[in-house]
N, C-alpha and C positions, 0 to 999 in steps of 0.2 A: 255354399258353392261360390265359385269366383264370379265376379261381375262380367268377365270376359274370358275367352279361351287363352289369351296371350300369357297370363301368369301361370297357367297349367303347363304350357310349352316351356316357359323359362325355368320352371321348377324341375321339369323332367330332363332338360338337357344336361348332360354330364360335363360338358365343356362350355366355357363362356363363348367360344367361337360358334357354337351351335345357334346362339341367339342371332347371329348375323344372317341365318337362313330364314328367319321369320318374315321379313318383307317379301322374300321370294315365294315362300309358301302362300302368303296372303295374296300375292299377284296370281298365282296358279288357281287358288280357289275363286278369285274374281273372274278369271278367264273362263273357267269351266262351269262355275256355279253362280256367278253374278253377285257375289258378296265378298267383302273383306273380312278377315278373321277378327279384326278389331271391332267390327259391328255385331259380332255374334254374342248374344247375351241370354243365358239361361234364365236369369231373373226376370228379364223383360218378357220373354216368351211365356213363362209361367204366370206372370202377373196379368197379362193381357188376354190370354186364351181362356175359353170357358169349357173346353172339352174335359171329360173326366180324367183325373190324374192319380196315379199311384206311385208313391215313393218307396223304394227299398233302400235302407240306409244302415250302415254299420256305425255303432255308437263310438267306436275307437278310430274312426276315419279322421286322419290328419290332413289329407289333401282337400277334402270338402267337409268342413266341420258340421257336425250333426245339428247344432243350433241354427246354422244358416239354412239348412233344409227345412227346419221347423218354421223359420221366418218366411221362406218362400211359400210354404204350404199355407200359412196364415194369409199371405197377400194374394193368393190365387182366387180368382173369381169362378173357378170350376164348379159345375153343378155337383160333382162328387170328388172328394179328395180324401185320401187315406195314406197312412204310412205304416210300413212294417219295419220295426227296429230290431236289429240283431246286436245284442249286447257285446259280444266278443269280436265282432267283425271290424276289420280295417277297410280301406277303400277297395271296392269291387270284390269283397269276400262274402257278403251276406248270403248270396244264393249258394255258394259252395258250402258254407257252414250249416245252413238250414234249408236245404233243398225241399224236403217234404213239406215243411211249414209254409214256405213261400209258394210252392205249387198249390197247396190247399187254399191259401189266401187269394191267389190270382184266379183260381177256378171260381171261387165264390164271387169275386168282383165281376168277372166276365159274365157269369150266369145271371147276376143281378142287373148289370148295366145293359146287357144285350138281350135279356130275357130268353136265354137258351139253356139247354141242359147239356152238360159236358159228361160224356161217357167215361167210366173208369177204365183205365188201360192196364193191361197186365205187363209187368216188366220182368 
């Protein structure tokens, strides 16, 4: 994953002119939410928090490389950490490609971490 959100926006903008809007977007987030985009860091949050964390990641993800998620997972101080890897998934495709497997994985984690039983639903 990126160290900050700014490279994600830069990569996603189709035009170099779009980059000119980043300072404005950052000011808006500061005004409404009291933080600048440049201060947003997924790595820092994962590394410093101790809450249980579950990663769902596609191994063909080019936007946030798989190895970076593994490094974040290793650096986490969480009491519980797990990763569900989807071999053929690119960025944000893991759940789409393996919905039933991900659902079963998450239900197991939730029932273990929160000591609750999840009812089976009919679809």
